[in-house]
N, CA, C and O atoms as CSV, one atom per row, in Angstrom:
chain,resi,resn,atom,element,x,y,z
A,1,MET,N,N,228.747,-23.642,102.529
A,1,MET,CA,C,228.621,-22.376,102.005
A,1,MET,C,C,230.037,-21.392,103.000
A,1,MET,O,O,230.236,-21.398,104.215
A,2,ALA,N,N,230.778,-20.662,101.926
A,2,ALA,CA,C,231.769,-19.638,102.995
A,2,ALA,C,C,230.793,-18.697,102.976
A,2,ALA,O,O,229.761,-18.475,102.341
A,3,ASN,N,N,231.616,-18.055,104.132
A,3,ASN,CA,C,230.852,-16.723,104.774
A,3,ASN,C,C,231.688,-15.616,103.847
A,3,ASN,O,O,232.247,-15.626,102.751
A,4,VAL,N,N,231.416,-14.513,105.082
A,4,VAL,CA,C,232.185,-13.107,104.197
A,4,VAL,C,C,233.144,-13.039,105.048
A,4,VAL,O,O,233.607,-11.899,105.032
A,5,TYR,N,N,233.717,-13.775,105.856
A,5,TYR,CA,C,234.455,-13.580,106.583
A,5,TYR,C,C,235.977,-14.077,105.630
A,5,TYR,O,O,237.095,-13.612,105.407
A,6,ASP,N,N,235.157,-15.328,105.270
A,6,ASP,CA,C,236.218,-16.584,104.700
A,6,ASP,C,C,236.474,-15.608,103.102
A,6,ASP,O,O,237.481,-15.900,102.457
A,7,VAL,N,N,235.636,-14.608,102.607
A,7,VAL,CA,C,235.957,-13.933,101.536
A,7,VAL,C,C,236.847,-13.058,101.654
A,7,VAL,O,O,237.763,-12.814,100.870
A,8,ALA,N,N,236.401,-12.169,103.423
A,8,ALA,CA,C,237.660,-10.953,103.278
A,8,ALA,C,C,238.933,-11.708,103.369
A,8,ALA,O,O,239.808,-11.452,102.542
A,9,THR,N,N,239.159,-12.700,104.372
A,9,THR,CA,C,240.381,-13.052,104.366
A,9,THR,C,C,241.216,-13.214,103.153
A,9,THR,O,O,242.309,-12.671,102.993
A,10,TYR,N,N,240.478,-14.195,102.099
A,10,TYR,CA,C,241.163,-14.147,101.416
A,10,TYR,C,C,241.512,-12.707,100.515
A,10,TYR,O,O,242.635,-12.583,100.028
A,11,ILE,N,N,240.756,-11.929,100.382
A,11,ILE,CA,C,241.029,-11.137,99.723
A,11,ILE,C,C,242.319,-9.915,100.726
A,11,ILE,O,O,243.025,-9.049,100.209
A,12,LEU,N,N,242.250,-10.220,101.978
A,12,LEU,CA,C,243.431,-9.493,102.326
A,12,LEU,C,C,244.831,-10.447,102.466
A,12,LEU,O,O,245.917,-9.958,102.777
A,13,GLU,N,N,244.627,-11.856,102.193
A,13,GLU,CA,C,245.415,-12.600,101.840
A,13,GLU,C,C,246.518,-12.046,100.550
A,13,GLU,O,O,247.731,-11.842,100.587
A,14,LYS,N,N,245.721,-11.939,99.659
A,14,LYS,CA,C,245.960,-11.503,98.098
A,14,LYS,C,C,246.567,-9.893,98.619
A,14,LYS,O,O,247.759,-9.721,98.367
A,15,LYS,N,N,246.142,-9.209,99.027
A,15,LYS,CA,C,245.793,-7.768,98.803
A,15,LYS,C,C,247.365,-7.152,100.185
A,15,LYS,O,O,248.325,-6.385,100.107
A,16,GLY,N,N,246.922,-7.832,100.997
A,16,GLY,CA,C,247.684,-7.344,102.125
A,16,GLY,C,C,246.738,-6.702,102.757
A,16,GLY,O,O,245.590,-7.131,102.641
A,17,ARG,N,N,247.039,-5.334,103.710
A,17,ARG,CA,C,246.608,-4.426,104.698
A,17,ARG,C,C,245.584,-3.491,103.515
A,17,ARG,O,O,245.754,-3.108,102.358
A,18,LEU,N,N,244.633,-3.403,104.377
A,18,LEU,CA,C,243.279,-2.692,103.334
A,18,LEU,C,C,242.647,-1.874,104.276
A,18,LEU,O,O,242.461,-2.379,105.384
A,19,SER,N,N,242.193,-0.467,104.046
A,19,SER,CA,C,241.068,0.389,104.600
A,19,SER,C,C,239.785,-0.853,105.079
A,19,SER,O,O,239.564,-1.892,104.457
A,20,THR,N,N,239.235,-0.498,106.040
A,20,THR,CA,C,237.978,-1.278,105.996
A,20,THR,C,C,237.050,-0.884,104.989
A,20,THR,O,O,236.220,-1.680,104.549
A,21,MET,N,N,237.144,0.366,104.573
A,21,MET,CA,C,236.230,0.779,103.660
A,21,MET,C,C,236.409,0.043,102.424
A,21,MET,O,O,235.438,-0.348,101.777
A,22,LYS,N,N,237.358,-0.120,102.142
A,22,LYS,CA,C,238.159,-0.877,100.433
A,22,LYS,C,C,237.677,-2.382,100.610
A,22,LYS,O,O,236.967,-2.892,99.743
A,23,LEU,N,N,238.066,-3.082,101.732
A,23,LEU,CA,C,237.622,-4.741,101.753
A,23,LEU,C,C,236.073,-4.541,101.717
A,23,LEU,O,O,235.398,-5.315,101.039
A,24,GLN,N,N,235.415,-3.407,102.508
A,24,GLN,CA,C,233.811,-3.637,102.058
A,24,GLN,C,C,233.521,-3.707,100.663
A,24,GLN,O,O,232.815,-4.563,100.129
A,25,LYS,N,N,234.019,-2.898,100.184
A,25,LYS,CA,C,233.631,-2.613,98.562
A,25,LYS,C,C,234.342,-3.976,97.559
A,25,LYS,O,O,233.677,-4.381,96.606
A,26,LEU,N,N,235.566,-4.543,97.834
A,26,LEU,CA,C,235.920,-5.686,97.193
A,26,LEU,C,C,235.402,-6.764,97.530
A,26,LEU,O,O,235.476,-7.723,96.762
A,27,CYS,N,N,234.489,-6.911,99.257
A,27,CYS,CA,C,233.732,-8.227,99.053
A,27,CYS,C,C,232.611,-7.882,98.469
A,27,CYS,O,O,232.175,-8.707,97.667
A,28,TYR,N,N,231.883,-6.721,98.652
A,28,TYR,CA,C,230.573,-6.302,97.465
A,28,TYR,C,C,230.991,-6.454,96.206
A,28,TYR,O,O,230.036,-6.510,95.431
A,29,TYR,N,N,231.928,-6.534,95.743
A,29,TYR,CA,C,231.983,-6.774,93.923
A,29,TYR,C,C,232.506,-7.983,94.013
A,29,TYR,O,O,232.582,-8.412,92.862
A,30,SER,N,N,232.999,-8.941,94.936
A,30,SER,CA,C,233.115,-10.436,94.971
A,30,SER,C,C,231.884,-10.939,94.586
A,30,SER,O,O,231.600,-11.467,93.511
A,31,GLN,N,N,230.863,-10.647,95.968
A,31,GLN,CA,C,229.432,-10.794,95.728
A,31,GLN,C,C,228.594,-11.004,94.216
A,31,GLN,O,O,227.937,-11.916,93.715
A,32,ALA,N,N,228.951,-9.826,93.862
A,32,ALA,CA,C,228.429,-9.071,92.655
A,32,ALA,C,C,228.491,-10.018,91.475
A,32,ALA,O,O,227.676,-10.773,90.945
A,33,TRP,N,N,229.596,-9.741,91.286
A,33,TRP,CA,C,229.885,-10.911,90.282
A,33,TRP,C,C,230.113,-12.430,90.533
A,33,TRP,O,O,230.614,-13.087,89.620
A,34,ALA,N,N,229.885,-12.845,91.339
A,34,ALA,CA,C,229.625,-13.982,91.933
A,34,ALA,C,C,228.356,-14.492,91.403
A,34,ALA,O,O,228.286,-15.465,90.651
A,35,LEU,N,N,227.203,-13.702,91.880
A,35,LEU,CA,C,225.817,-13.578,91.222
A,35,LEU,C,C,225.807,-13.682,89.743
A,35,LEU,O,O,225.415,-14.709,89.189
A,36,ALA,N,N,226.104,-12.949,89.283
A,36,ALA,CA,C,226.292,-12.419,87.860
A,36,ALA,C,C,226.557,-13.530,86.794
A,36,ALA,O,O,225.901,-13.855,85.804
A,37,TRP,N,N,228.037,-14.137,87.448
A,37,TRP,CA,C,228.845,-15.230,86.587
A,37,TRP,C,C,228.158,-16.196,86.887
A,37,TRP,O,O,227.446,-16.632,85.982
A,38,GLY,N,N,228.087,-17.053,88.551
A,38,GLY,CA,C,227.502,-18.195,88.237
A,38,GLY,C,C,226.450,-18.425,88.941
A,38,GLY,O,O,226.075,-19.574,89.172
A,39,ASP,N,N,225.699,-17.139,89.468
A,39,ASP,CA,C,224.136,-17.530,89.304
A,39,ASP,C,C,223.944,-18.085,90.986
A,39,ASP,O,O,222.897,-18.536,91.451
A,40,GLU,N,N,225.218,-17.916,91.709
A,40,GLU,CA,C,224.969,-18.310,93.209
A,40,GLU,C,C,225.984,-17.168,93.977
A,40,GLU,O,O,227.043,-16.721,93.537
A,41,PRO,N,N,225.251,-16.817,95.386
A,41,PRO,CA,C,226.275,-16.188,96.251
A,41,PRO,C,C,227.848,-16.699,96.684
A,41,PRO,O,O,228.042,-17.911,96.592
A,42,LEU,N,N,228.665,-16.084,97.021
A,42,LEU,CA,C,229.691,-16.354,97.551
A,42,LEU,C,C,229.333,-16.693,99.118
A,42,LEU,O,O,229.892,-17.664,99.628
A,43,PHE,N,N,228.527,-16.008,99.794
A,43,PHE,CA,C,228.175,-15.910,101.203
A,43,PHE,C,C,226.877,-15.505,101.242
A,43,PHE,O,O,226.200,-15.003,100.345
A,44,CYS,N,N,226.562,-15.800,102.491
A,44,CYS,CA,C,224.762,-15.559,102.361
A,44,CYS,C,C,224.659,-14.482,103.198
A,44,CYS,O,O,223.471,-14.166,103.136
A,45,GLU,N,N,225.295,-13.640,104.042
A,45,GLU,CA,C,225.676,-12.171,104.093
A,45,GLU,C,C,225.063,-11.164,103.295
A,45,GLU,O,O,225.357,-11.026,102.107
A,46,ASP,N,N,224.101,-10.346,103.973
A,46,ASP,CA,C,223.330,-9.220,103.002
A,46,ASP,C,C,224.429,-7.899,103.292
A,46,ASP,O,O,225.329,-7.730,104.116
A,47,PHE,N,N,223.922,-7.150,102.285
A,47,PHE,CA,C,224.377,-6.002,101.802
A,47,PHE,C,C,223.897,-4.944,102.457
A,47,PHE,O,O,222.883,-5.384,102.999
A,48,ARG,N,N,224.035,-3.496,102.818
A,48,ARG,CA,C,223.213,-2.727,103.269
A,48,ARG,C,C,223.363,-1.459,102.744
A,48,ARG,O,O,224.523,-1.057,102.829
A,49,ALA,N,N,222.356,-0.466,102.078
A,49,ALA,CA,C,222.711,0.151,101.560
A,49,ALA,C,C,223.136,1.865,102.449
A,49,ALA,O,O,222.374,2.813,102.642
A,50,TRP,N,N,224.329,1.748,102.754
A,50,TRP,CA,C,224.723,2.767,103.669
A,50,TRP,C,C,224.969,4.316,102.718
A,50,TRP,O,O,224.781,4.364,101.502
A,51,ALA,N,N,225.403,5.472,103.531
A,51,ALA,CA,C,225.331,6.365,103.019
A,51,ALA,C,C,226.795,6.278,102.191
A,51,ALA,O,O,226.786,6.810,101.081
A,52,ASN,N,N,228.061,5.651,102.638
A,52,ASN,CA,C,229.209,5.631,101.746
A,52,ASN,C,C,229.223,4.462,100.814
A,52,ASN,O,O,230.368,4.115,100.523
A,53,GLY,N,N,228.352,3.823,100.316
A,53,GLY,CA,C,228.087,2.605,99.399
A,53,GLY,C,C,227.386,1.678,100.428
A,53,GLY,O,O,226.785,1.917,101.476
A,54,PRO,N,N,227.744,0.277,99.607
A,54,PRO,CA,C,227.248,-0.973,100.303
A,54,PRO,C,C,228.030,-1.507,101.463
A,54,PRO,O,O,229.196,-1.279,101.140
A,55,VAL,N,N,228.035,-1.933,102.315
A,55,VAL,CA,C,228.005,-2.528,103.523
A,55,VAL,C,C,227.463,-3.457,104.150
A,55,VAL,O,O,226.290,-3.429,104.522
A,56,CYS,N,N,228.496,-4.670,104.395
A,56,CYS,CA,C,227.896,-5.870,105.217
A,56,CYS,C,C,228.058,-5.429,106.722
A,56,CYS,O,O,229.185,-5.092,107.084
A,57,LYS,N,N,227.017,-5.406,107.630
A,57,LYS,CA,C,227.043,-5.137,108.825
A,57,LYS,C,C,227.959,-6.326,109.506
A,57,LYS,O,O,228.587,-5.953,110.496
A,58,GLU,N,N,228.147,-7.867,109.074
A,58,GLU,CA,C,228.903,-8.271,109.995
A,58,GLU,C,C,230.231,-8.389,109.937
A,58,GLU,O,O,230.948,-8.905,110.794
A,59,LEU,N,N,230.647,-7.783,108.654
A,59,LEU,CA,C,231.907,-7.397,108.404
A,59,LEU,C,C,232.423,-6.148,109.174
A,59,LEU,O,O,233.617,-6.000,109.434
A,60,PHE,N,N,231.528,-5.321,109.498
A,60,PHE,CA,C,231.774,-3.713,109.733
A,60,PHE,C,C,231.756,-3.634,111.555
A,60,PHE,O,O,232.564,-3.118,112.328
A,61,TYR,N,N,230.721,-4.236,111.759
A,61,TYR,CA,C,230.859,-4.736,113.253
A,61,TYR,C,C,232.031,-5.541,113.450
A,61,TYR,O,O,232.676,-4.946,114.313
A,62,LYS,N,N,232.686,-6.640,113.089
A,62,LYS,CA,C,233.927,-7.676,113.309
A,62,LYS,C,C,235.737,-6.380,113.290
A,62,LYS,O,O,236.788,-6.392,113.932
A,63,THR,N,N,235.094,-5.384,112.050
A,63,THR,CA,C,236.211,-4.038,112.163
A,63,THR,C,C,236.033,-2.859,112.250
A,63,THR,O,O,236.599,-1.943,111.653
A,64,GLN,N,N,235.058,-2.835,113.171
A,64,GLN,CA,C,234.565,-1.208,113.769
A,64,GLN,C,C,235.613,-0.596,114.656
A,64,GLN,O,O,236.141,-1.135,115.630
A,65,GLY,N,N,235.835,0.588,114.187
A,65,GLY,CA,C,236.886,1.223,114.862
A,65,GLY,C,C,238.241,0.941,114.265
A,65,GLY,O,O,239.162,1.390,114.947
A,66,GLN,N,N,238.564,0.370,113.265
A,66,GLN,CA,C,239.835,0.043,112.810
A,66,GLN,C,C,239.710,0.809,111.680
A,66,GLN,O,O,238.604,0.814,111.139
A,67,TYR,N,N,240.767,1.580,111.112
A,67,TYR,CA,C,240.708,2.281,109.767
A,67,TYR,C,C,241.398,1.047,108.877
A,67,TYR,O,O,240.566,0.669,108.052
A,68,SER,N,N,242.429,0.425,108.790
A,68,SER,CA,C,242.823,-0.920,107.964
A,68,SER,C,C,242.840,-2.184,109.039
A,68,SER,O,O,243.094,-2.054,110.236
A,69,VAL,N,N,242.555,-3.294,108.448
A,69,VAL,CA,C,242.950,-4.653,108.796
A,69,VAL,C,C,243.675,-5.548,107.894
A,69,VAL,O,O,243.486,-5.279,106.708
A,70,GLU,N,N,244.393,-6.462,108.106
A,70,GLU,CA,C,245.429,-7.527,107.227
A,70,GLU,C,C,244.300,-8.981,107.825
A,70,GLU,O,O,243.417,-9.054,108.680
A,71,ALA,N,N,244.914,-9.968,106.856
A,71,ALA,CA,C,244.341,-11.186,107.081
A,71,ALA,C,C,244.220,-11.758,108.554
A,71,ALA,O,O,243.244,-12.469,108.793
A,72,ALA,N,N,245.114,-11.508,109.532
A,72,ALA,CA,C,245.653,-12.067,110.818
A,72,ALA,C,C,244.416,-11.386,111.499
A,72,ALA,O,O,244.080,-11.898,112.568
A,73,ASP,N,N,243.688,-10.325,111.062
A,73,ASP,CA,C,242.968,-9.464,112.008
A,73,ASP,C,C,241.303,-10.413,111.581
A,73,ASP,O,O,240.516,-10.519,112.522
A,74,GLU,N,N,241.023,-10.823,110.672
A,74,GLU,CA,C,239.794,-11.801,110.529
A,74,GLU,C,C,239.728,-13.121,110.672
A,74,GLU,O,O,240.696,-13.867,110.519
A,75,GLN,N,N,238.509,-13.507,110.993
A,75,GLN,CA,C,238.162,-15.241,111.581
A,75,GLN,C,C,238.036,-15.958,110.525
A,75,GLN,O,O,238.045,-17.168,110.750
A,76,GLY,N,N,237.897,-15.578,109.217
A,76,GLY,CA,C,237.421,-16.315,108.297
A,76,GLY,C,C,238.765,-17.267,107.568
A,76,GLY,O,O,239.924,-17.103,107.947
A,77,ASN,N,N,238.472,-18.035,106.729
A,77,ASN,CA,C,239.279,-19.197,106.283
A,77,ASN,C,C,238.936,-19.078,104.722
A,77,ASN,O,O,237.815,-18.981,104.222
A,78,SER,N,N,240.219,-19.109,104.058
A,78,SER,CA,C,239.971,-18.321,103.105
A,78,SER,C,C,240.276,-20.585,102.356
A,78,SER,O,O,239.877,-20.895,101.234
A,79,SER,N,N,240.727,-21.268,102.963
A,79,SER,CA,C,240.231,-22.664,102.197
A,79,SER,C,C,239.238,-23.278,102.016
A,79,SER,O,O,239.175,-24.375,101.461
A,80,GLU,N,N,237.996,-22.412,102.627
A,80,GLU,CA,C,236.454,-22.947,102.492
A,80,GLU,C,C,236.249,-22.336,100.967
A,80,GLU,O,O,235.455,-23.090,100.405
A,81,LEU,N,N,236.491,-21.689,100.427
A,81,LEU,CA,C,236.332,-20.898,99.172
A,81,LEU,C,C,236.649,-22.076,97.929
A,81,LEU,O,O,237.784,-22.535,98.052
A,82,THR,N,N,236.007,-22.556,96.962
A,82,THR,CA,C,235.910,-23.328,96.040
A,82,THR,C,C,237.109,-22.791,94.595
A,82,THR,O,O,237.318,-21.592,94.414
A,83,ALA,N,N,237.616,-23.607,93.919
A,83,ALA,CA,C,238.085,-23.145,92.949
A,83,ALA,C,C,237.645,-21.987,92.168
A,83,ALA,O,O,238.386,-21.042,91.896
A,84,GLN,N,N,236.216,-22.102,91.754
A,84,GLN,CA,C,235.518,-21.278,91.065
A,84,GLN,C,C,235.382,-19.828,91.996
A,84,GLN,O,O,235.701,-18.729,91.543
A,85,GLN,N,N,234.948,-20.006,93.115
A,85,GLN,CA,C,234.776,-18.951,93.908
A,85,GLN,C,C,236.334,-18.132,93.724
A,85,GLN,O,O,236.444,-16.939,93.441
A,86,ILE,N,N,237.404,-19.027,93.945
A,86,ILE,CA,C,238.788,-17.877,94.047
A,86,ILE,C,C,238.720,-17.379,92.538
A,86,ILE,O,O,239.118,-16.221,92.405
A,87,GLU,N,N,238.406,-17.850,91.668
A,87,GLU,CA,C,238.426,-17.807,90.186
A,87,GLU,C,C,237.473,-16.103,90.421
A,87,GLU,O,O,237.986,-15.074,89.981
A,88,THR,N,N,236.913,-16.089,90.720
A,88,THR,CA,C,235.971,-15.029,90.472
A,88,THR,C,C,236.550,-14.004,91.614
A,88,THR,O,O,236.746,-12.967,90.980
A,89,ILE,N,N,236.910,-13.778,92.930
A,89,ILE,CA,C,237.542,-13.011,93.583
A,89,ILE,C,C,238.789,-12.511,92.958
A,89,ILE,O,O,238.928,-11.289,92.912
A,90,ASP,N,N,239.729,-13.283,92.464
A,90,ASP,CA,C,240.601,-13.238,91.745
A,90,ASP,C,C,240.509,-11.838,90.192
A,90,ASP,O,O,241.096,-10.766,90.043
A,91,LYS,N,N,239.551,-12.536,89.380
A,91,LYS,CA,C,238.873,-11.642,88.478
A,91,LYS,C,C,238.863,-9.945,89.122
A,91,LYS,O,O,239.527,-8.992,88.714
A,92,VAL,N,N,237.690,-10.000,90.450
A,92,VAL,CA,C,237.358,-9.356,90.464
A,92,VAL,C,C,238.698,-8.090,91.510
A,92,VAL,O,O,238.698,-6.863,91.610
A,93,LEU,N,N,239.589,-9.090,92.057
A,93,LEU,CA,C,240.814,-8.108,92.404
A,93,LEU,C,C,241.860,-7.973,91.078
A,93,LEU,O,O,242.846,-7.239,91.148
A,94,GLU,N,N,241.715,-8.335,90.518
A,94,GLU,CA,C,242.357,-7.648,88.803
A,94,GLU,C,C,241.681,-6.529,88.437
A,94,GLU,O,O,242.380,-5.568,88.115
A,95,TYR,N,N,240.505,-6.406,88.403
A,95,TYR,CA,C,239.924,-5.343,87.740
A,95,TYR,C,C,239.543,-3.851,89.079
A,95,TYR,O,O,239.803,-2.675,88.824
A,96,TYR,N,N,239.121,-4.169,89.973
A,96,TYR,CA,C,239.059,-3.177,91.213
A,96,TYR,C,C,240.207,-2.935,92.436
A,96,TYR,O,O,240.350,-2.027,93.255
A,97,GLY,N,N,240.924,-4.132,92.176
A,97,GLY,CA,C,241.844,-3.983,93.458
A,97,GLY,C,C,242.847,-2.895,93.743
A,97,GLY,O,O,243.321,-2.664,94.855
A,98,ASP,N,N,243.216,-2.025,92.245
A,98,ASP,CA,C,244.188,-1.101,92.575
A,98,ASP,C,C,243.512,-0.108,92.536
A,98,ASP,O,O,244.233,0.888,92.490
A,99,LYS,N,N,242.242,0.170,92.531
A,99,LYS,CA,C,241.197,1.863,93.068
A,99,LYS,C,C,241.280,1.743,94.493
A,99,LYS,O,O,241.366,0.711,95.159
A,100,ASP,N,N,241.234,3.222,94.965
A,100,ASP,CA,C,241.116,3.387,96.316
A,100,ASP,C,C,239.318,3.217,97.009
A,100,ASP,O,O,238.238,3.062,96.439
A,101,ALA,N,N,239.522,3.281,97.775
A,101,ALA,CA,C,238.039,3.337,98.369
A,101,ALA,C,C,237.297,4.143,98.155
A,101,ALA,O,O,236.099,3.862,98.160
A,102,GLN,N,N,237.758,5.506,97.875
A,102,GLN,CA,C,236.552,6.708,97.477
A,102,GLN,C,C,236.012,6.200,95.973
A,102,GLN,O,O,234.823,6.202,95.655
A,103,TRP,N,N,237.059,5.785,95.152
A,103,TRP,CA,C,236.749,5.784,93.863
A,103,TRP,C,C,235.443,4.649,93.868
A,103,TRP,O,O,234.348,4.846,93.342
A,104,LEU,N,N,235.921,3.257,94.698
A,104,LEU,CA,C,234.975,1.978,94.139
A,104,LEU,C,C,233.848,2.868,95.200
A,104,LEU,O,O,232.830,3.035,94.528
A,105,SER,N,N,233.668,3.473,96.554
A,105,SER,CA,C,232.462,4.043,96.821
A,105,SER,C,C,231.283,4.628,95.872
A,105,SER,O,O,230.064,4.459,95.863
A,106,ARG,N,N,232.522,5.680,94.771
A,106,ARG,CA,C,231.589,6.646,94.004
A,106,ARG,C,C,231.054,5.406,93.046
A,106,ARG,O,O,229.835,5.269,92.953
A,107,LEU,N,N,231.772,4.660,92.459
A,107,LEU,CA,C,231.260,3.885,91.231
A,107,LEU,C,C,230.120,3.118,92.144
A,107,LEU,O,O,229.022,3.076,91.589
A,108,THR,N,N,230.185,2.503,93.449
A,108,THR,CA,C,228.513,1.934,94.127
A,108,THR,C,C,227.324,3.246,94.021
A,108,THR,O,O,226.149,2.939,93.823
A,109,HIS,N,N,227.584,4.196,94.115
A,109,HIS,CA,C,226.807,5.478,93.995
A,109,HIS,C,C,226.147,5.101,92.754
A,109,HIS,O,O,224.999,4.667,92.859
A,110,MET,N,N,226.760,5.204,91.394
A,110,MET,CA,C,226.040,5.159,90.144
A,110,MET,C,C,225.411,3.755,89.530
A,110,MET,O,O,224.831,3.657,88.449
A,111,GLU,N,N,225.691,2.581,90.580
A,111,GLU,CA,C,225.257,1.655,89.988
A,111,GLU,C,C,223.834,1.351,90.876
A,111,GLU,O,O,223.741,1.460,92.099
A,112,ASP,N,N,222.471,0.835,89.698
A,112,ASP,CA,C,221.257,0.394,90.319
A,112,ASP,C,C,221.368,-0.619,91.634
A,112,ASP,O,O,220.495,-0.256,92.423
A,113,PRO,N,N,221.752,-1.206,91.914
A,113,PRO,CA,C,221.301,-1.801,93.325
A,113,PRO,C,C,221.776,-0.714,94.421
A,113,PRO,O,O,220.863,-0.518,95.224
A,114,TRP,N,N,222.495,-0.238,94.592
A,114,TRP,CA,C,222.400,0.601,95.533
A,114,TRP,C,C,221.632,1.885,95.692
A,114,TRP,O,O,221.224,2.550,96.644
A,115,ARG,N,N,221.601,1.965,94.467
A,115,ARG,CA,C,220.520,3.240,94.134
A,115,ARG,C,C,219.337,2.924,94.798
A,115,ARG,O,O,218.935,3.506,95.805
A,116,LEU,N,N,218.840,2.100,94.293
A,116,LEU,CA,C,217.492,1.253,94.285
A,116,LEU,C,C,217.121,1.258,95.705
A,116,LEU,O,O,216.168,1.805,96.260
A,117,ALA,N,N,218.099,0.511,96.194
A,117,ALA,CA,C,218.071,0.238,97.850
A,117,ALA,C,C,217.584,1.652,98.548
A,117,ALA,O,O,216.719,1.767,99.417
A,118,ARG,N,N,218.341,2.661,97.957
A,118,ARG,CA,C,218.517,4.165,98.802
A,118,ARG,C,C,217.323,4.993,97.650
A,118,ARG,O,O,217.702,6.108,97.291
A,119,LYS,N,N,215.841,4.482,97.031
A,119,LYS,CA,C,215.438,5.393,96.683
A,119,LYS,C,C,214.739,5.914,97.772
A,119,LYS,O,O,214.366,5.376,98.814
A,120,GLY,N,N,214.578,7.537,97.176
A,120,GLY,CA,C,213.720,8.325,98.479
A,120,GLY,C,C,214.145,8.955,99.441
A,120,GLY,O,O,213.501,9.822,100.032
A,121,MET,N,N,215.577,8.498,99.783
A,121,MET,CA,C,216.587,9.067,100.763
A,121,MET,C,C,217.693,10.116,100.195
A,121,MET,O,O,218.370,9.931,99.183
A,122,THR,N,N,217.738,11.128,100.950
A,122,THR,CA,C,218.796,12.119,100.418
A,122,THR,C,C,220.113,11.710,100.488
A,122,THR,O,O,220.316,10.604,100.989
A,123,GLU,N,N,221.053,12.358,100.094
A,123,GLU,CA,C,222.486,11.826,99.843
A,123,GLU,C,C,222.708,12.264,101.582
A,123,GLU,O,O,222.155,13.087,102.310
A,124,GLY,N,N,223.827,11.235,101.791
A,124,GLY,CA,C,224.240,11.339,103.397
A,124,GLY,C,C,223.036,10.728,104.309
A,124,GLY,O,O,223.172,10.707,105.533
A,125,GLU,N,N,221.953,10.272,103.738
A,125,GLU,CA,C,220.752,10.047,105.212
A,125,GLU,C,C,221.407,8.789,105.367
A,125,GLU,O,O,221.823,8.130,104.414
A,126,PHE,N,N,221.524,8.370,106.858
A,126,PHE,CA,C,221.725,7.105,107.082
A,126,PHE,C,C,220.255,6.368,106.783
A,126,PHE,O,O,219.089,6.661,107.049
A,127,GLY,N,N,221.024,5.074,105.977
A,127,GLY,CA,C,219.671,3.941,105.586
A,127,GLY,C,C,220.538,2.792,106.032
A,127,GLY,O,O,221.716,2.920,106.363
A,128,ASP,N,N,219.660,1.310,106.011
A,128,ASP,CA,C,219.810,0.310,106.515
A,128,ASP,C,C,219.090,-0.365,105.476
A,128,ASP,O,O,218.864,-1.482,105.942
A,129,GLN,N,N,218.579,-0.293,104.257
A,129,GLN,CA,C,217.827,-1.181,103.505
A,129,GLN,C,C,218.979,-2.427,102.846
A,129,GLN,O,O,220.208,-2.390,102.777
A,130,ILE,N,N,218.097,-3.383,102.464
A,130,ILE,CA,C,219.090,-4.165,102.559
A,130,ILE,C,C,219.370,-4.224,100.740
A,130,ILE,O,O,218.389,-4.081,100.012
A,131,ILE,N,N,220.739,-4.438,100.133
A,131,ILE,CA,C,221.050,-4.430,98.468
A,131,ILE,C,C,220.404,-5.824,98.291
A,131,ILE,O,O,220.792,-6.574,99.186
A,132,THR,N,N,219.376,-6.534,97.262
A,132,THR,CA,C,218.911,-7.906,97.126
A,132,THR,C,C,220.215,-8.554,96.480
A,132,THR,O,O,220.916,-7.886,95.722
A,133,LYS,N,N,220.441,-9.535,96.718
A,133,LYS,CA,C,221.300,-10.242,95.662
A,133,LYS,C,C,220.361,-10.442,94.426
A,133,LYS,O,O,220.938,-10.751,93.383
A,134,GLU,N,N,219.025,-10.313,94.388
A,134,GLU,CA,C,218.601,-10.408,93.158
A,134,GLU,C,C,218.732,-9.266,92.252
A,134,GLU,O,O,218.644,-9.290,91.025
A,135,SER,N,N,219.026,-7.940,93.256
A,135,SER,CA,C,219.181,-6.974,92.085
A,135,SER,C,C,220.457,-6.324,91.510
A,135,SER,O,O,220.622,-5.323,90.813
A,136,MET,N,N,221.438,-7.377,92.125
A,136,MET,CA,C,222.996,-7.415,92.273
A,136,MET,C,C,222.933,-8.302,90.617
A,136,MET,O,O,223.293,-7.824,89.542
A,137,ALA,N,N,222.559,-9.211,90.777
A,137,ALA,CA,C,222.335,-10.580,89.685
A,137,ALA,C,C,221.874,-9.764,88.551
A,137,ALA,O,O,222.371,-9.989,87.447
A,138,ILE,N,N,220.991,-8.850,88.683
A,138,ILE,CA,C,220.185,-8.477,87.804
A,138,ILE,C,C,221.000,-7.696,87.035
A,138,ILE,O,O,221.124,-7.780,85.813
A,139,TYR,N,N,221.654,-6.797,87.903
A,139,TYR,CA,C,222.190,-5.161,87.201
A,139,TYR,C,C,223.464,-6.052,86.583
A,139,TYR,O,O,223.321,-6.524,85.455
A,140,TYR,N,N,224.788,-6.299,87.359
A,140,TYR,CA,C,225.454,-6.689,87.181
A,140,TYR,C,C,225.495,-7.851,86.181
A,140,TYR,O,O,226.628,-8.150,85.806
A,141,GLY,N,N,224.569,-8.501,85.722
A,141,GLY,CA,C,224.573,-9.848,84.952
A,141,GLY,C,C,224.010,-9.044,83.409
A,141,GLY,O,O,223.801,-9.655,82.361
A,142,GLY,N,N,223.878,-7.867,83.566
A,142,GLY,CA,C,223.171,-7.131,82.304
A,142,GLY,C,C,224.414,-6.492,82.036
A,142,GLY,O,O,224.571,-6.141,80.866
A,143,LEU,N,N,225.383,-6.245,82.881
A,143,LEU,CA,C,226.650,-5.594,82.089
A,143,LEU,C,C,227.585,-6.286,81.201
A,143,LEU,O,O,228.503,-5.665,80.666
C-alpha cells in the first residue's frame, strides 16, 4: 500500500511547490474521495482534527518549520500509486487544486468528519482526535 509521502510526492509533482497547509488538505481530500469512490484508503496514516483542519501528523512532522515544499523535499515514491489511485488524486486536484489553503481549511471546518472529531472543543483549541476513515467514507460517500 502507498503511504502519505507517496501521495504528497505525486501531488507536488503535479502542482509544483505548495504551502504545507495546502498539501495537507489536498492529501486529506485525496484520502476522503478514495474512501468514498473506491472503499479503500490511499494510505494507512490517519488525519487528526487540528484547529486549522485535518492534519496528518507524519506529513506534518516531515515538513515542520517549512512554509512550502516541493516534490524533491518529500521522501515518497509516486510510482507506488496504482492507476486507480492516480485517477482519484487527479480528480481531487482538478476540483480542489486551484483553491488556496485557507479556502480548503474553511471547507473542512464545514464538513462532518472534522466537526465530529472536534465535538465539544472550542474554536482554535488544540485537538488531536483522529478523523476516522469510516467517518470520511460515510460523509463523502453520501455527497
